[in-house]
C-alpha positions in Angstrom: -14.3 19.2 -16.7 -15.6 16.2 -14.8 -14.7 12.8 -16.0 -17.0 9.7 -16.9 -18.5 7.5 -14.2 -16.2 4.7 -15.1 -13.0 6.7 -14.5 -14.3 7.2 -10.9 -13.8 3.5 -10.6 -10.9 2.8 -12.6 -8.3 5.6 -11.7 -7.8 5.1 -8.0 -8.4 1.5 -7.1 -9.4 -0.8 -9.9 -6.3 0.4 -11.8 -3.8 0.1 -8.9 -5.4 -3.4 -8.2 -4.9 -4.5 -11.8 -1.4 -3.2 -11.7 -0.4 -5.3 -8.5 -2.0 -8.3 -10.2 0.2 -7.8 -13.4 3.1 -7.4 -11.2 2.2 -10.8 -9.4 1.9 -12.6 -12.6 5.1 -10.9 -14.4 7.3 -11.0 -11.3 6.2 -14.1 -9.6 7.4 -12.7 -6.2 7.7 -16.3 -4.7 9.0 -14.9 -1.0 5.8 -12.6 -1.0 3.0 -14.2 1.2 0.3 -12.9 3.3 1.7 -12.5 6.9 -1.3 -14.2 8.7 -2.0 -13.0 11.7 -5.3 -11.8 13.4 -8.4 -13.1 11.7 -10.4 -10.0 12.7 -7.8 -7.4 11.6 -7.7 -9.4 8.2 -11.8 -9.0 7.9 -11.6 -5.4 8.7 -8.8 -4.8 6.2 -11.1 -6.4 3.5 -14.1 -4.4 4.6 -12.0 -1.0 4.6 -10.7 -1.9 0.9 -14.5 -2.4 -0.3 -15.5 0.7 1.7 -12.8 2.7 -0.2 -14.2 1.3 -3.4 -17.7 2.7 -2.5 -16.6 6.0 -1.0 -14.3 6.8 -4.4 -17.4 6.0 -6.4 -18.8 9.3 -5.2 -16.0 11.6 -5.8 -16.5 13.6 -8.6 -12.8 13.6 -10.2 -11.9 16.5 -12.7 -9.1 16.8 -14.9 -7.2 19.7 -13.2 -3.9 20.3 -11.3 -5.1 18.4 -8.4 -5.7 15.4 -10.6 -2.2 15.7 -12.3 -0.5 15.9 -8.8 -2.5 13.0 -7.4 -1.7 11.0 -10.4 2.2 11.7 -9.8 1.7 10.4 -6.1 -0.1 7.3 -7.3 2.7 6.6 -9.8 5.1 7.1 -7.1 3.2 4.4 -4.7 3.1 2.0 -7.6 7.0 2.4 -8.5 7.6 1.7 -4.7 4.9 -1.4 -5.1 6.9 -2.6 -8.2 10.1 -2.4 -6.2 8.9 -4.5 -3.3 7.4 -7.3 -5.7 10.9 -7.1 -7.4 12.7 -7.7 -4.2 10.4 -10.6 -3.2 11.5 -12.7 -6.5 13.4 -15.9 -5.8 17.0 -15.1 -5.8 18.9 -18.5 -5.8 22.0 -16.9 -4.5 20.5 -15.4 -1.5 19.8 -18.3 1.3 18.8 -16.1 4.2 14.9 -16.2 4.8 14.7 -12.5 5.7 14.3 -10.3 2.6 16.6 -7.3 3.3 17.9 -6.1 -0.3 16.2 -3.9 -2.7 13.8 -1.6 -1.1 13.6 -3.7 1.9 17.1 -2.1 2.6 15.5 0.9 3.5 12.0 0.2 4.4 10.9 -3.0 6.2 7.3 -2.5 4.9 7.5 -0.6 1.7 4.4 -2.9 0.4 2.2 -1.1 2.7 3.8 2.4 2.3 3.0 2.0 -1.1 -0.7 1.4 -0.6 -1.0 4.3 1.6 0.7 6.7 -0.9 -1.4 5.3 -3.7 -4.3 6.3 -1.3 -3.2 9.4 -0.8 -2.7 10.1 -4.5 -6.7 9.2 -4.8 -7.4 11.5 -2.1 -5.7 14.3 -3.8 -7.3 13.4 -7.2 -10.6 14.0 -5.6 -9.6 17.5 -4.4 -12.8 19.4 -3.4 -12.8 20.8 0.2 -16.0 22.0 -0.1 -17.6 18.5 -0.5 -18.8 16.6 2.6 -17.8 13.2 0.7 -14.2 14.5 0.0 -13.9 15.2 3.9 -15.2 11.6 4.7 -12.4 10.4 2.2 -9.9 12.2 4.2 -11.3 10.4 7.5 -11.2 7.3 5.5 -7.4 7.8 4.7 -6.5 8.5 8.3 -8.4 5.3 9.4 -6.8 3.2 6.5 -3.3 4.5 7.5 -4.0 3.6 11.2 -5.2 0.3 10.2 -2.2 -0.3 8.0 -0.1 0.6 11.0 -1.8 -1.9 13.1 -1.5 -4.6 10.4 2.3 -3.9 10.1 2.7 -4.6 13.9 0.7 -7.9 13.8 3.1 -8.8 10.5 6.0 -8.0 12.7 5.1 -9.9 15.7 4.6 -12.9 13.3 7.7 -12.2 11.5 9.8 -12.5 15.0 8.2 -15.7 15.5 8.7 -17.1 12.1 12.2 -15.8 11.7 13.6 -15.3 15.4 16.9 -13.4 15.5 17.5 -12.6 12.1 14.3 -10.5 11.9 15.0 -8.8 15.2 18.2 -7.7 13.7 16.7 -6.6 10.5 14.3 -4.6 12.5 17.2 -3.0 14.3 18.9 -2.1 10.8 16.1 -1.1 9.0 13.2 1.5 9.6 9.7 0.5 9.5 8.5 3.0 6.9 11.1 5.2 5.2 12.2 7.3 8.4 13.6 6.6 11.9 14.6 3.5 13.7 11.1 2.6 14.8 
């Protein structure tokens, strides 16, 4: 059964956006800030988000097994996002500049990883291998993941300049995402 038009917009993007906004208001992650970095990369990131909104508008979501699996993947991404926000709260007992506790003990960029997981869930929700727009969504996912990785590399360079040796040591201890020592 195909869902109503407003579900197409609300399920993947707006719901996730509202969830992150609520986390910002409720948790107040004072240590979380934009990494700055390259202006062109930032502009491309915003354009890619808008492109994702437009693209998912045309995916006909159905309530089927793929919907529930995709929703589960999105919820996993939102849990990781919540843990990222929680770790960025102000901890008066922690004086160091680099956040290396909570989920940031196992992933240096869990906030980026959570958005990639949420987008993967969105792709799974729209499962329809016969649809050209669905195949374009997969291409978009790959491009988004690639762009996110370049954003992470830019953020790491900035953090090395910002935090120095402390961040370099953190990079040695904690993997970039959840695996390996990259």
